[in-house]
C-alpha positions as CSV (number, residue, x, y, z in Angstrom):
1,M,0.2,0.1,-0.2
2,E,1.3,3.2,-1.0
3,V,0.8,6.4,1.1
4,K,0.7,9.7,-0.7
5,M,1.6,12.8,1.0
6,K,-0.4,15.7,0.8
7,K,1.0,19.0,-0.3
8,E,0.2,21.7,2.5
9,K,-0.5,25.2,1.0
10,G,-0.7,28.2,3.0
11,Y,1.1,29.6,6.2
12,V,1.9,28.1,9.4
13,G,1.5,30.1,12.8
14,V,5.3,30.0,13.2
15,D,6.1,31.3,9.8
16,I,3.9,34.7,10.7
17,V,5.3,35.3,13.9
18,I,9.0,35.2,12.4
19,S,7.7,37.0,9.7
20,V,6.4,39.9,12.1
21,I,9.1,39.9,14.5
22,V,11.9,40.2,11.5
23,L,9.6,43.3,10.3
24,F,9.5,44.9,13.7
25,I,13.2,44.3,14.2
26,F,13.7,46.4,10.6
27,V,11.3,49.3,11.4
28,S,12.5,49.9,14.7
29,F,16.5,50.0,13.2
30,I,15.1,52.2,10.4
31,A,13.0,54.5,13.0
32,T,16.3,54.8,15.4
33,L,18.5,55.5,12.6
34,S,16.1,58.2,11.3
35,Y,15.7,59.9,14.7
36,R,19.6,60.2,15.2
37,V,19.8,61.7,11.7
38,N,17.1,64.3,12.4
39,S,18.7,65.0,15.7
40,S,22.2,65.5,14.4
41,S,20.7,67.8,11.8
42,K,18.9,70.0,14.1
43,E,21.8,70.2,16.5
44,V,24.2,71.3,13.6
45,E,21.3,73.7,12.6
46,L,21.4,75.2,15.9
47,K,24.8,75.7,16.1
48,S,25.4,77.0,12.9
49,K,22.8,79.7,13.6
50,A,24.2,80.4,16.9
51,T,27.8,81.0,15.3
52,E,26.3,82.9,12.5
53,I,24.5,85.4,15.4
54,A,28.0,85.6,17.3
55,I,30.0,86.3,14.2
56,A,27.4,89.4,13.7
57,E,27.4,90.5,17.2
58,I,31.3,90.8,16.8
59,E,31.2,92.7,13.4
60,L,28.6,95.1,15.2
61,I,30.8,95.6,18.2
62,K,33.9,96.2,15.8
63,N,32.0,99.2,13.8
64,K,31.4,100.9,17.3
65,T,33.6,103.8,18.8
66,W,36.1,103.0,21.4
67,N,33.8,105.1,24.0
68,D,30.7,102.9,22.9
69,I,32.4,99.7,23.9
70,T,34.4,100.6,27.1
71,T,33.0,101.3,30.3
72,E,34.3,102.5,33.5
73,D,34.2,98.9,35.1
74,T,37.1,96.7,34.0
75,T,34.5,93.7,33.3
76,Y,31.3,94.8,31.4
77,R,28.6,91.8,31.1
78,E,25.2,92.0,29.3
79,T,22.7,89.1,28.8
80,T,19.7,89.5,26.5
81,E,17.6,87.5,24.2
82,I,18.2,88.2,20.9
83,E,16.0,86.1,19.1
84,Q,13.4,83.4,20.2
85,G,15.5,80.6,21.7
86,Y,18.9,82.5,21.5
87,Y,20.6,84.4,24.4
88,R,23.6,86.6,24.2
89,T,25.9,87.4,26.5
90,I,28.6,90.4,25.8
91,I,31.5,90.4,27.9
92,V,33.8,93.8,27.6
93,E,37.0,93.1,29.9
94,D,40.7,94.7,29.8
95,Y,43.1,92.6,27.9
96,H,46.0,91.7,30.2
97,D,49.1,90.1,28.2
98,I,51.9,88.4,30.1
99,D,53.8,91.8,30.4
100,S,51.8,93.7,33.0
101,T,53.4,97.0,32.3
102,K,51.1,97.8,29.5
103,R,48.7,100.5,30.2
104,I,45.3,99.6,31.1
105,D,42.4,100.9,28.9
106,I,44.0,100.6,25.2
107,V,43.0,96.8,24.5
108,K,40.0,95.2,25.2
109,K,38.8,91.9,24.9
110,I,35.4,91.3,23.6
111,T,33.8,87.9,24.1
112,V,30.1,86.9,23.0
113,Q,28.5,84.1,23.9
114,I,25.3,83.0,22.3
115,Q,23.3,80.3,24.6
116,Y,20.3,78.1,23.1
117,M,18.6,75.1,24.4
118,F,18.9,71.7,22.7
119,K,17.4,68.5,24.1
120,G,16.6,70.1,27.6
121,E,20.3,71.3,28.0
122,Q,21.7,74.7,27.4
123,E,24.5,74.8,24.9
124,S,26.5,77.9,23.9
125,V,28.9,79.1,21.0
126,E,31.5,81.7,22.1
127,L,33.7,83.9,20.1
128,S,36.4,86.6,21.3
129,T,38.0,89.1,19.7
130,I,40.8,91.9,20.7
131,I,40.3,95.5,19.8
132,A,42.9,98.2,20.6
133,K,42.1,102.1,21.1
134,E,43.0,104.1,17.9
135,N,44.9,107.1,18.7
């Protein structure tokens, strides 16, 4: 007597479960990768904008007269919100080189800090320049 095996058609439950698990892993990997790329892109965008603002502020300060920049205090600090989400801190201080015999109030160090929030943490960009009093 010959036994004929019947060919099975269709999917078995195990096949479906394995397919769903593989699909879930693949989708999770793609979603994580996409989030990281978008997050890095946003971070670069924010930092570039902060750097652009800092450069513009330094240029504005360089165009001012010496009397507009200096104060009676040896260190001057001002913080203001200049754009939504960006805060500027300007620090003007006497520049002291290694040689302390130089006269005070002829060279100033100007530091511009731009602060912004990224992922709930404060980040900042800082640029400095040195200006001298013209005679």
